[in-house]
C-alpha positions as CSV (number, residue, x, y, z in Angstrom):
1,M,7.7,-70.2,24.9
2,D,4.7,-68.0,25.5
3,R,4.9,-64.5,24.0
4,P,3.8,-61.5,26.1
5,P,0.5,-60.1,25.1
6,P,0.7,-57.3,22.6
7,Q,0.8,-53.8,24.0
8,R,-2.2,-51.7,23.2
9,V,-2.2,-48.0,23.1
10,E,-5.5,-46.4,24.1
11,V,-6.0,-42.8,22.9
12,I,-8.8,-41.1,24.8
13,V,-10.1,-37.9,23.2
14,S,-12.4,-35.9,25.3
15,V,-15.6,-34.3,24.1
16,R,-14.0,-30.9,24.9
17,T,-11.0,-31.7,22.7
18,L,-13.2,-32.7,19.8
19,M,-15.2,-29.5,20.1
20,V,-12.0,-27.5,20.1
21,L,-10.8,-29.3,17.0
22,L,-14.1,-28.8,15.3
23,A,-14.2,-25.2,16.1
24,F,-10.6,-24.7,14.8
25,G,-11.4,-26.5,11.6
26,F,-14.6,-24.5,11.1
27,A,-12.6,-21.2,11.7
28,V,-10.0,-22.3,9.1
29,F,-12.8,-23.1,6.7
30,L,-14.4,-19.7,7.2
31,A,-11.0,-18.0,6.8
32,V,-10.4,-19.7,3.5
33,V,-13.9,-19.0,2.2
34,S,-13.9,-15.4,3.2
35,L,-10.3,-14.6,2.5
36,G,-11.1,-11.6,0.4
37,S,-13.2,-10.1,3.1
38,L,-10.6,-10.8,5.7
39,L,-8.0,-9.0,3.6
40,S,-10.3,-6.0,3.2
41,I,-10.8,-5.9,7.0
42,F,-7.0,-6.1,7.4
43,V,-6.4,-3.2,5.0
44,A,-9.2,-1.2,6.7
45,G,-7.6,-1.9,10.1
46,I,-4.2,-0.7,8.9
47,V,-5.7,2.5,7.5
48,A,-7.7,3.1,10.8
49,L,-4.6,2.5,12.9
50,G,-2.6,4.8,10.7
51,L,-5.1,7.6,11.3
52,D,-5.7,6.9,15.0
53,P,-3.0,9.2,16.4
54,V,-4.4,12.1,14.4
55,V,-7.9,11.5,15.7
56,G,-6.4,11.1,19.2
57,A,-4.8,14.5,18.9
58,L,-8.1,16.0,18.0
59,T,-9.9,14.3,20.9
60,R,-7.3,15.6,23.3
61,R,-8.2,19.1,22.1
62,G,-11.8,18.6,23.1
63,W,-13.3,16.9,20.0
64,K,-15.5,13.9,20.3
65,R,-14.3,10.7,18.8
66,G,-16.9,10.4,16.1
67,P,-16.7,14.0,14.7
68,A,-12.9,13.8,14.9
69,A,-12.8,10.7,12.8
70,L,-15.3,12.2,10.3
71,A,-13.2,15.3,10.0
72,V,-10.0,13.3,9.3
73,F,-11.7,11.2,6.7
74,A,-13.3,14.3,5.1
75,A,-9.8,16.0,4.9
76,L,-8.5,12.7,3.3
77,F,-11.3,12.6,0.8
78,V,-10.7,16.3,-0.2
79,F,-7.0,15.6,-0.6
80,V,-7.7,12.6,-2.9
81,F,-10.3,14.5,-4.8
82,L,-7.9,17.4,-5.5
83,I,-5.3,14.9,-6.8
84,V,-7.8,13.3,-9.1
85,V,-9.0,16.7,-10.4
86,L,-5.4,17.9,-10.9
87,T,-4.6,14.7,-12.8
88,V,-7.7,14.1,-14.8
89,G,-8.1,17.8,-15.7
90,P,-5.0,18.3,-17.9
91,L,-5.4,14.8,-19.3
92,W,-9.0,15.3,-20.2
93,G,-8.1,18.6,-21.8
94,Q,-5.5,17.0,-24.0
95,V,-8.0,14.3,-25.0
96,V,-10.7,16.9,-25.9
97,D,-8.2,18.8,-28.0
98,F,-7.2,15.6,-29.8
99,V,-10.9,14.8,-30.6
100,D,-11.5,18.3,-31.8
101,M,-8.5,18.0,-34.2
102,L,-9.7,14.6,-35.6
103,P,-11.6,16.2,-38.6
104,Q,-8.6,18.3,-39.4
105,Y,-6.3,15.2,-39.2
106,W,-8.7,13.3,-41.5
107,N,-8.8,16.1,-44.0
108,D,-5.0,16.4,-44.1
109,I,-4.7,12.6,-44.5
110,S,-7.4,12.3,-47.2
111,N,-5.8,15.1,-49.2
112,S,-2.4,13.8,-49.1
113,D,-0.7,12.2,-52.1
114,A,0.1,9.1,-50.1
115,F,-3.5,8.5,-49.4
116,D,-4.5,8.9,-53.1
117,A,-1.8,6.4,-54.0
118,F,-3.1,4.0,-51.4
119,L,-6.6,4.1,-52.8
120,S,-5.4,3.7,-56.4
121,N,-3.5,0.5,-55.4
122,G,-6.6,-1.3,-54.0
123,G,-6.7,0.4,-50.7
124,K,-10.4,1.1,-51.0
125,E,-11.2,-2.6,-50.8
126,T,-8.8,-2.9,-47.8
127,V,-10.6,-0.1,-46.0
128,E,-14.0,-1.7,-46.7
129,N,-12.9,-5.1,-45.4
130,A,-11.5,-3.5,-42.3
131,L,-14.8,-1.7,-41.6
132,K,-16.7,-4.9,-42.1
133,D,-14.4,-6.6,-39.6
134,I,-14.8,-3.8,-37.1
135,A,-18.6,-4.0,-37.5
136,G,-18.5,-7.8,-36.8
137,E,-16.4,-7.3,-33.7
138,L,-18.8,-4.6,-32.3
139,P,-20.9,-7.1,-30.2
140,H,-17.8,-8.6,-28.7
141,A,-16.3,-5.2,-28.0
142,A,-19.6,-4.1,-26.4
143,T,-19.5,-7.1,-24.1
144,T,-15.8,-6.3,-23.2
145,V,-16.7,-2.8,-22.4
146,L,-19.6,-3.8,-20.2
147,G,-17.3,-6.3,-18.4
148,I,-14.7,-3.5,-17.8
149,A,-17.5,-1.2,-16.6
150,G,-18.7,-3.9,-14.2
151,G,-15.2,-4.3,-12.9
152,V,-14.8,-0.6,-12.3
153,F,-18.2,-0.5,-10.6
154,G,-17.1,-3.4,-8.3
155,S,-13.8,-1.7,-7.5
156,V,-15.6,1.5,-6.6
157,L,-18.0,-0.4,-4.4
158,S,-15.2,-2.2,-2.7
159,L,-13.4,1.1,-2.1
160,V,-16.5,2.6,-0.6
161,T,-17.0,-0.4,1.7
162,L,-13.4,-0.3,2.7
163,T,-13.6,3.4,3.5
164,F,-16.7,3.0,5.7
165,L,-15.2,0.0,7.4
166,A,-12.0,1.9,8.2
167,L,-14.1,4.8,9.5
168,F,-16.1,2.7,11.8
169,L,-13.0,1.0,13.1
170,L,-11.4,4.3,13.7
171,M,-14.5,5.6,15.6
172,E,-14.8,2.5,17.8
173,R,-11.1,1.7,18.3
174,P,-10.9,2.6,22.1
175,T,-14.2,0.6,22.7
176,I,-12.8,-2.4,20.9
177,T,-9.5,-2.2,22.7
178,D,-11.1,-1.9,26.2
179,W,-13.4,-4.9,25.3
180,L,-10.5,-7.1,24.3
181,F,-8.4,-6.2,27.3
182,G,-11.4,-7.0,29.5
183,F,-10.6,-10.7,29.0
184,A,-7.0,-10.3,30.2
185,P,-5.7,-10.2,33.8
186,P,-4.7,-6.7,35.0
187,A,-1.0,-7.6,34.9
188,Q,-1.2,-8.7,31.3
189,E,-3.2,-5.6,30.4
190,A,-0.5,-3.4,32.0
191,R,2.2,-5.2,30.0
192,W,0.5,-5.3,26.6
193,R,-1.5,-2.1,26.4
194,P,1.7,0.0,25.9
195,V,2.7,-2.5,23.2
196,L,-0.6,-1.9,21.4
197,E,-0.1,1.9,21.7
198,D,3.4,1.6,20.4
199,S,2.3,-0.5,17.5
200,I,-0.4,2.0,16.6
201,S,2.2,4.8,16.7
202,A,4.5,2.8,14.5
203,V,1.8,2.1,11.9
204,S,0.7,5.8,11.9
205,S,4.3,7.1,11.7
206,S,5.2,4.7,8.8
207,L,2.1,5.5,6.8
208,I,2.2,9.3,7.3
209,G,5.9,9.4,6.8
210,N,5.5,7.4,3.6
211,V,2.9,9.8,2.3
212,A,5.1,12.8,3.2
213,I,8.1,11.3,1.3
214,S,5.9,10.5,-1.7
215,L,4.7,14.1,-1.8
216,V,8.3,15.3,-1.8
217,A,9.1,12.9,-4.7
218,A,6.0,14.0,-6.6
219,T,6.9,17.6,-6.2
220,V,10.5,17.1,-7.5
221,A,9.2,15.0,-10.4
222,G,6.5,17.4,-11.4
223,L,8.8,20.5,-11.3
224,S,11.5,18.7,-13.3
225,A,9.0,17.6,-15.9
226,W,7.6,21.1,-16.2
227,I,11.0,22.7,-16.5
228,F,12.1,20.3,-19.3
229,G,8.8,20.6,-21.1
230,L,7.7,17.0,-20.7
231,P,4.0,16.3,-21.5
232,F,1.6,16.0,-18.7
233,P,3.9,17.1,-15.8
234,I,1.1,16.9,-13.2
235,V,0.2,13.3,-14.3
236,L,3.8,12.3,-14.1
237,A,4.1,13.9,-10.6
238,V,1.0,11.9,-9.4
239,I,2.4,8.6,-10.9
240,T,5.7,9.3,-9.2
241,G,4.0,10.0,-5.9
242,F,2.0,6.7,-6.0
243,L,5.0,4.6,-7.1
244,D,7.1,6.2,-4.4
245,L,4.7,4.8,-1.8
246,I,6.3,1.4,-2.5
247,P,9.4,1.3,-0.3
248,Q,12.8,0.8,-1.9
249,I,11.5,-0.2,-5.3
250,G,8.8,2.4,-6.4
251,A,11.2,5.3,-6.7
252,T,13.4,3.5,-9.1
253,I,10.4,2.5,-11.3
254,A,9.2,6.1,-11.3
255,A,12.6,7.3,-12.3
256,V,12.6,4.9,-15.3
257,I,9.3,6.2,-16.4
258,L,10.3,9.8,-16.1
259,V,13.5,9.2,-18.2
260,L,11.6,7.3,-20.9
261,V,9.1,10.2,-21.2
262,A,11.9,12.7,-21.3
263,L,13.4,10.8,-24.3
264,T,10.3,11.8,-26.2
265,V,11.4,15.5,-25.8
266,S,15.2,15.2,-26.3
267,T,18.2,13.2,-25.3
268,E,19.5,16.2,-23.2
269,A,16.2,16.3,-21.2
270,A,16.5,12.5,-20.6
271,I,20.0,12.8,-19.3
272,A,19.2,15.8,-17.1
273,M,16.1,14.0,-15.7
274,A,18.2,10.9,-15.0
275,L,20.8,13.0,-13.1
276,I,18.0,14.7,-11.1
277,Q,16.4,11.4,-10.1
278,V,19.7,9.8,-9.1
279,V,20.6,12.8,-6.9
280,Y,17.2,13.0,-5.4
281,Q,17.1,9.2,-4.6
282,Q,20.4,9.5,-2.8
283,V,19.0,12.5,-0.8
284,E,15.8,10.5,-0.1
285,N,17.5,7.3,0.9
286,Y,20.2,8.9,3.1
287,I,18.6,12.1,4.4
288,V,14.8,12.2,4.1
289,Y,14.1,8.5,4.6
290,P,16.0,8.2,7.9
291,V,14.6,11.4,9.3
292,V,11.0,10.9,8.4
293,Y,10.6,7.1,8.1
294,R,13.2,4.8,9.2
295,R,13.6,6.2,12.7
296,A,9.9,5.9,13.2
297,V,9.7,2.2,12.6
298,E,13.3,1.1,13.4
299,L,13.6,-1.4,10.6
300,S,16.8,-2.3,8.7
301,A,17.0,-2.1,4.9
302,F,17.1,-5.9,4.7
303,T,13.9,-6.3,6.8
304,T,12.2,-3.7,4.7
305,I,13.0,-5.3,1.4
306,V,12.0,-8.8,2.7
307,S,8.7,-7.5,4.1
308,V,7.9,-5.8,0.8
309,L,8.7,-8.9,-1.3
310,I,6.6,-11.2,0.9
311,A,3.6,-8.8,1.3
312,S,3.6,-7.8,-2.4
313,S,3.4,-11.5,-3.4
314,I,0.3,-11.8,-1.2
315,L,-1.6,-8.5,-1.6
316,G,0.2,-7.0,-4.6
317,V,0.8,-3.2,-4.6
318,V,-1.3,-2.7,-1.5
319,G,0.8,-5.4,0.3
320,A,4.0,-3.6,-0.7
321,I,2.7,-0.3,0.8
322,L,1.5,-2.0,4.0
323,A,4.5,-4.3,4.5
324,V,6.6,-1.9,6.5
325,P,4.0,-0.9,9.1
326,F,3.0,-4.6,9.5
327,A,6.7,-5.6,9.9
328,A,7.1,-2.8,12.5
329,V,4.2,-4.1,14.5
330,V,5.6,-7.7,14.4
331,K,8.9,-6.4,15.6
332,I,7.4,-4.6,18.5
333,V,5.3,-7.6,19.6
334,I,8.3,-10.0,19.3
335,R,10.5,-7.6,21.2
336,E,8.1,-7.5,24.1
337,A,7.3,-11.2,24.1
338,S,10.9,-12.2,24.1
339,G,11.9,-9.5,26.6
340,P,11.9,-11.6,29.8
341,R,13.9,-14.4,28.2
342,R,16.5,-12.0,26.8
343,A,16.8,-10.5,30.2
344,R,17.5,-13.9,31.8
345,M,20.1,-14.7,29.1
346,E,21.7,-11.4,29.6
347,A,21.9,-12.1,33.4
348,L,23.6,-15.4,32.7
349,R,26.2,-13.8,30.5
350,A,27.0,-11.1,33.0
351,P,30.2,-11.6,35.0
352,P,29.8,-12.6,38.6
353,A,29.7,-9.7,41.1
354,L,32.9,-9.2,43.2
355,P,32.5,-9.5,47.0
356,E,32.2,-6.2,48.9
357,G,35.6,-4.6,49.6
358,G,37.1,-5.9,46.4
359,P,39.9,-8.5,46.0
360,G,42.8,-8.6,48.4
361,E,40.9,-7.2,51.4
């Protein structure tokens, strides 16, 4: 019995398909190779979008886009500079006082009975051996210091690059938006341009609201630390403010730090600081947070925590700070994209309309 000829499947791949696949593969390769640069562009874009409504308000008052963006960044730079001065000034003063007191500390130690007993029991040879070990480790220490200095210089350079990138994006945002929507049909532009504006507003509201809440937390922490006599109250306030930028988690970490520092003063100060932080966090979570932050981005607590966990695993602390505005943008886009289908499903669930005149007529 003759068998039928085997079936052959012929796959035809056009040149256009091959070119699309090659272009996609090349784009993925570039994305992997330049992942750090793409993340920097992403962070700069978030910062630019966060400041865009402020610049827009200045342009509506008659400012040009470029000077308005420069003014906003200048104000931001002055604000950061003041924070650094307020933080580093007291800390540097304490370091200088400590260095000035080193001769007195050494004199007190060398004249003490315990130091004489240490030298008489062979401590002199121990000190000499320790000094030799320190001298032998100096080249390695110098290399480590140079490596740290290089890392700090690279971080400063990256920060400067990020700042200018965000500034240029902020200045050219309307031009970029108009250019991108130039590829879309008028109907699509009319649908998605409001979505873009709502997304920018959500990013700005979340970032500015987050900073406002952090300033309140820093003020409460600084005043509490100053009242209870904690060391470096301004430094503790700045640390609390930065940690409070991380939603849901940062405030708790800051409270633990404040209580631990208060323990160095007294147990009563630690208990009082813990009570103040517990009360403030309740006020922040249930009063300040909903008014300033949660209503702006319309995200549930579960969505906020999940966003923070995922983003922090990718970008670290920066990701945790930017997680909520990014999640708000995703929610706005999904809501608009799924709007027509949800409207159709809602129409199917609606009860059928009664005939005119009602039943029984």
